[in-house]
C-alpha positions, 0 to 999 in steps of 0.5 A, spaced: 327 459 445 329 458 451 333 453 450 336 456 442 338 463 446 342 459 451 345 454 445 347 461 442 350 464 448 352 459 452 354 453 447 357 458 441 351 455 436 352 461 432 347 457 427 341 459 431 342 466 430 339 466 423 332 464 427 332 467 432 334 474 428 327 472 424 323 472 430 326 479 432 325 481 426 318 480 426 318 483 433 321 490 430 316 489 424 310 490 430 313 497 430 314 500 424 307 503 423 308 508 429 316 507 430 320 513 426 323 512 419 329 512 421 332 509 427 339 507 430 339 500 432 344 499 438 344 492 441 346 492 448 353 492 449 357 486 453 363 488 459 370 487 455 370 481 460 365 478 458 366 479 451 372 476 451 370 470 455 364 468 450 367 472 443 361 475 441 355 479 443 349 475 442 345 481 442 349 484 436 349 478 432 341 477 433 341 485 431 345 483 425 340 478 422 335 481 424 336 487 420 337 483 414 330 480 414 328 487 416 331 490 410 327 486 405 320 485 408 320 494 410 326 497 404 323 503 406 326 503 414 332 506 415 334 502 420 342 502 421 346 498 425 351 501 431 354 497 435 360 502 438 355 508 440 353 504 447 360 502 452 358 497 458 363 501 463 363 496 469 362 488 469 355 487 472 354 481 476 349 476 473 342 479 474 340 471 475 337 471 483 336 477 485 330 482 487 328 487 481 331 493 486 337 489 486 337 489 479 336 496 477 343 497 483 346 492 480 346 496 472 345 504 475 351 507 472 353 501 468 353 504 460 356 510 456 356 513 451 361 514 447 360 518 442 354 523 443 355 526 437 353 519 434 345 519 437 344 526 439 338 527 436 336 521 434 331 516 435 335 509 437 331 502 438 335 498 443 335 491 442 337 485 447 336 478 447 332 477 454 327 482 458 326 480 465 324 486 469 327 492 465 332 494 469 338 493 464 333 496 459 332 502 463 340 503 464 342 503 457 336 508 455 337 512 461 344 513 457 343 514 451 336 520 453 342 523 457 347 523 451 342 527 447 337 521 443 331 523 442 327 517 443 329 510 445 325 503 443 326 497 446 325 491 442 327 484 445 327 477 443 323 475 449 322 476 455 322 472 462 316 469 466 315 468 473 312 462 475 307 462 481 308 458 488 302 453 486 307 450 482 313 445 484 318 449 483 323 452 489 322 460 491 329 462 486 326 457 480 319 461 481 323 468 481 328 466 475 326 460 471 325 462 464 319 461 460 320 459 453 316 465 450 313 464 442 314 469 437 308 472 437 309 473 445 315 476 443 312 481 438 306 482 442 311 485 447 315 489 443 310 492 439 307 495 446 314 496 449 312 504 450 319 509 447 322 512 452 322 520 452 327 523 458 326 519 463 325 511 462 320 508 466 316 502 464 
C-alpha cells in the first residue's frame, strides 16, 4: 500500500490509481448503512503551487476512481464528486517530522470554501489518501462545517502507523514511517471514523 501510494503521488504512475480506487471504494462502502443517502464527495485539495508541481491531485483521482466502483456496487447511493468547493489557501509545509501539535498549527486556517451555497446543508464525504494524526482532515472539515455543511464524513485509503521504540528505527522513523495498511484495515478505519457535526474532533 505504501509503495503504491508513493508511486502514484511522486512517480506519477496513474495506472495504480484504479486498484487503489477500488480499495478506497471498499472502505467507503462500509459507511453505506449509516451514512446519508446523498453525499457530496470532496477530495482534500492541494495548494496551487503543489498542484502545478505535481500536475494532479491524488485525492481527487482516487475519489473519482472509487466513485466509478461505488456507482456500480451501490447505485442508489447518490455520491456526487465536487472537486472545487474546498480550497487550500496557503502552501503548508510537509507534515512529515512534525509533532501532532505542530501538524495542527501547520494546517490551521489552511482551507476555505469557495462556494458556501454548494455545501450548505449538505452531507460531505471528505476523501484523502492517508490519515496520520487527523490534523488535515480536521482543518478541512472545520472549513466545511463553518461554510454550513450539515455533516462531514472522512474516508482515507490508508492510515499512518507509528512504530514502537523496541524496533530498530530512529526516533524520526518511529514517528513518521508509514505502515503498509491492508485493505480491510483501511475499510475498518473509514467505517468507524465518526462524522463531524459542529466542532470536528477525534
